[in-house]
C-alpha positions in Angstrom: -23.9 44.0 -66.2 -21.3 41.7 -64.3 -22.6 40.5 -61.2 -20.7 41.7 -58.1 -20.3 40.2 -54.5 -19.5 43.2 -53.0 -18.7 41.5 -49.6 -16.5 38.9 -48.6 -12.6 37.7 -46.5 -10.2 35.3 -47.1 -8.5 34.4 -43.8 -5.9 31.9 -42.1 -5.9 31.7 -38.3 -2.8 29.5 -38.6 -1.0 33.0 -39.8 -3.0 35.6 -38.2 -4.9 36.3 -35.0 -8.6 37.2 -35.0 -9.9 38.7 -32.0 -13.5 38.1 -33.2 -13.3 34.9 -34.1 -13.8 33.6 -30.3 -16.2 30.5 -29.1 -17.4 27.1 -30.4 -19.7 28.5 -32.3 -17.1 29.8 -34.8 -15.3 26.3 -35.2 -16.8 25.9 -38.7 -15.0 28.6 -39.9 -12.2 28.6 -37.9 -9.9 27.5 -40.4 -7.9 29.1 -43.8 -10.3 30.2 -46.5 -9.0 31.5 -49.7 -9.5 32.3 -53.5 -9.7 28.3 -54.3 -12.5 27.9 -51.7 -14.4 30.7 -52.8 -14.4 30.2 -56.6 -16.7 27.3 -57.2 -19.8 28.8 -55.3 -19.1 32.3 -57.4 -19.1 30.1 -60.5 -22.3 28.0 -59.5 -24.0 31.5 -58.5 -22.8 33.3 -62.1 -21.0 36.0 -60.0 -18.3 37.6 -61.9 -16.0 39.5 -59.8 -15.3 40.3 -55.9 -14.6 42.8 -53.1 -12.5 41.3 -51.0 -12.9 43.2 -47.5 -10.1 43.3 -44.4 -10.4 41.3 -41.1 -8.1 42.7 -38.9 -6.5 46.1 -38.2 -3.5 45.6 -39.9 -1.6 46.8 -42.9 0.2 43.5 -43.6 -3.1 42.1 -43.9 -4.4 44.6 -46.6 -0.5 44.5 -48.3 -1.5 41.0 -48.7 -5.0 41.2 -49.9 -3.9 44.1 -52.5 -1.9 41.1 -53.4 -4.4 38.6 -53.5 -6.3 41.3 -56.1 -3.5 41.2 -58.3 -3.2 37.4 -58.6 -7.2 36.9 -58.6 -9.1 37.2 -61.9 -12.4 37.3 -59.6 -11.3 39.8 -56.9 -11.8 43.2 -58.6 -11.1 45.8 -55.3 -9.9 45.5 -51.4 -11.4 47.6 -48.3 -8.1 47.6 -46.6 -7.1 49.0 -43.4 -5.1 51.7 -42.1 -4.9 53.4 -38.6 -7.5 56.5 -39.2 -6.0 57.7 -36.0 -2.6 58.4 -36.9 -1.2 61.0 -38.1 0.2 59.7 -41.6 -2.7 58.0 -42.5 -2.5 59.7 -45.7 1.1 58.7 -46.4 0.0 55.3 -45.6 -2.7 55.4 -47.8 -0.1 57.1 -50.4 2.0 54.0 -50.0 -0.9 51.5 -50.3 -1.8 53.4 -53.4 1.3 53.8 -55.2 2.6 50.5 -54.9 2.2 47.8 -58.0 -0.9 46.4 -56.2 -2.4 50.0 -55.1 -5.0 49.7 -58.0 -7.2 47.5 -56.1 -7.3 49.9 -53.4 -11.7 50.7 -53.3 -12.0 51.5 -50.0 -11.1 51.5 -46.3 -12.8 50.0 -43.0 -12.2 49.9 -39.3 -14.3 47.4 -36.9 -16.0 50.4 -35.3 -18.5 48.3 -33.8 -15.8 46.8 -31.4 -14.7 50.0 -30.4 -15.5 50.2 -26.7 -16.5 54.1 -27.1 -19.9 54.3 -29.1 -19.0 57.8 -30.3 -15.7 56.6 -31.5 -16.5 58.2 -35.1 -17.3 61.7 -33.8 -13.5 61.9 -32.7 -11.1 64.7 -34.1 -8.6 62.4 -35.3 -10.8 59.7 -36.7 -12.7 62.1 -38.8 -9.1 63.4 -40.3 -8.1 60.4 -40.8 -11.6 59.8 -42.9 -11.1 62.9 -44.9 -8.0 62.0 -46.2 -9.7 58.8 -47.5 -12.3 61.3 -49.5 -9.4 63.4 -50.5 -7.7 59.7 -52.3 -11.2 59.4 -53.6 -11.9 56.2 -51.4 -15.1 54.8 -50.1 -15.3 53.7 -46.2 -17.3 51.2 -45.3 -19.1 51.6 -42.0 -19.3 48.8 -39.7 -21.5 49.3 -37.2 -24.9 48.7 -35.1 -27.2 50.1 -33.8 -25.6 51.9 -30.9 -23.0 53.5 -33.0 -26.0 54.3 -35.9 -26.0 58.0 -34.3 -22.1 58.6 -34.7 -22.0 57.6 -37.8 -25.0 60.0 -38.9 -23.2 62.9 -37.4 -19.9 62.0 -39.2 -21.7 61.5 -42.6 -23.3 64.6 -41.9 -20.1 66.5 -41.8 -18.1 64.5 -44.9 -20.7 64.9 -47.2 -18.3 64.2 -50.0 -16.9 61.0 -49.3 -19.2 57.8 -50.1 -20.1 55.9 -47.5 -21.1 51.9 -47.5 -23.4 50.4 -44.4 -22.1 46.5 -43.9 -24.8 44.5 -43.2 -27.4 46.9 -43.0 -25.9 47.4 -39.6 -26.5 44.6 -37.9 -30.2 44.1 -36.8 -31.2 42.2 -34.2 -33.0 39.8 -37.2 -33.5 36.7 -34.5 -35.1 38.4 -32.2 -37.4 39.8 -35.0 -37.5 43.4 -34.5 -34.6 46.0 -33.3 -36.4 49.6 -32.4 -33.1 51.8 -31.5 -32.1 50.2 -35.3 -35.7 50.7 -36.9 -35.5 54.4 -35.0 -32.5 55.7 -36.0 -32.0 53.8 -40.0 -34.1 56.5 -41.7 -32.1 59.4 -40.9 -28.6 57.5 -41.7 -30.4 56.4 -45.6 -31.5 60.2 -45.5 -27.8 61.3 -46.8 -27.5 60.5 -50.4 -23.9 59.9 -49.6 -24.7 56.4 -48.2 -25.1 53.3 -49.8 -26.2 50.1 -47.9 -24.6 46.3 -48.4 -27.7 43.5 -48.1 -24.8 41.3 -46.6 -24.3 39.9 -43.3 -28.0 38.8 -42.7 -28.4 35.1 -42.1 -25.6 34.7 -39.2 -27.7 38.4 -37.3 -30.6 35.5 -37.9 -31.1 32.2 -35.9 -28.1 30.3 -37.4 -29.9 26.8 -37.4 -34.0 27.9 -38.0 -33.6 31.5 -39.8 -36.5 31.5 -43.1 -36.7 34.2 -46.0 -39.4 35.7 -44.0 -36.9 36.2 -40.8 -34.8 38.6 -43.4 -37.9 39.8 -45.5 -38.7 42.9 -43.3 -35.5 44.1 -42.2 -34.9 43.9 -46.1 -38.2 45.7 -46.9 -37.1 49.2 -44.6 -34.0 49.1 -46.2 -35.1 48.8 -49.9 -37.7 51.4 -48.9 -35.2 53.7 -46.9 -31.9 53.8 -49.5 -34.2 53.1 -52.7 -32.7 50.7 -55.1 -30.3 52.9 -56.8 -27.9 52.8 -53.3 -28.0 49.1 -52.8 -25.3 46.2 -53.0 -25.1 42.5 -53.0 -22.7 41.0 -50.7 -22.2 37.3 -48.8 -19.9 38.2 -46.0 -18.7 34.7 -46.8 -17.2 32.8 -45.3 -19.2 34.2 -42.0 -22.0 33.6 -43.6 -21.3 29.6 -43.6 -22.0 29.7 -40.0 -25.5 29.4 -41.0 -26.2 28.9 -45.1 -24.0 28.1 -48.0 -23.7 30.6 -50.3 -25.9 29.4 -52.1 -28.4 29.2 -50.0 -27.5 32.6 -48.5 -28.1 33.8 -52.0 -31.4 32.4 -52.4 -32.4 33.4 -48.9 -32.2 37.0 -50.2 -33.4 36.8 -53.3 -36.8 35.6 -51.7 -36.8 38.3 -48.6 -36.4 41.0 -51.7 -40.0 43.3 -52.4 -40.5 43.0 -55.9 -38.0 45.0 -57.7 -37.4 45.6 -62.0 -35.0 44.1 -63.6 -32.8 47.5 -64.0 -32.8 47.7 -60.0 -32.3 44.1 -59.7 -28.7 44.7 -61.9 -27.9 47.4 -59.8 -28.0 45.6 -56.8 -26.2 42.8 -57.9 -23.5 44.4 -59.9 -23.5 48.5 -61.2 -24.5 50.0 -57.9 -21.2 48.3 -56.4 -19.1 48.9 -59.6 -20.4 53.0 -59.3 -19.3 53.0 -55.3 -16.1 51.3 -55.7 -15.3 52.7 -59.0 -14.6 49.0 -60.0 -14.0 50.1 -63.7 -12.9 46.7 -64.9 -15.8 44.8 -63.4 
């Protein structure tokens, strides 16, 4: 089974403005990152394929990422962005899919946790947009924190035919050692069979300078128990992870934080589930 990194990014601050890239703490990643930067880490880790995920609310970026996928052997899918609230969202998706690089579009994402309204996912126009995503057989990546989990749970229940993928285990407060609202809400989301979860983005929710696999372990154990191995995906969140760990140490930290899993369950986590969820036939 090919090993798949189901979540990474490319960006170039010289070409685009990234609203989330603020403050001196992000200086280490405030430069261009592209395929040539990631490839050595993928080869060292034995990763065969990846899913490239949007970073800004931009159709132009999505089109560029689809071209990157067409030109980059390792990238087997793109989770892009469309304006879900637009009356033309269906047409926008059709245009992307019908283009020469459309075969690489596997999902859609919006930075929901940056919306001022914690109930943004409950909006009628958002749900109409999500229904258009479902009609085209694409997945939807949920980028939320504990604050948005109630709206996410309600939305998932209203759209049982849409495949949802929860990014970064909903970003619990790992550095604090506990996140009671997250712990209270996550089981209800995990109970919905159309939701999978990425074991990704955890090292940057921990203490960047002093984290250990032991800090991740209680959160990972809960997620594995709630979702079961058949709905777990590995994602590096590279190059964001570089703020706290190299690709190699991030991967080793996840390995050490995992509970005991069988070889079949590990193959699901590190590839088979991503290939299924994102319909990556070529992986």
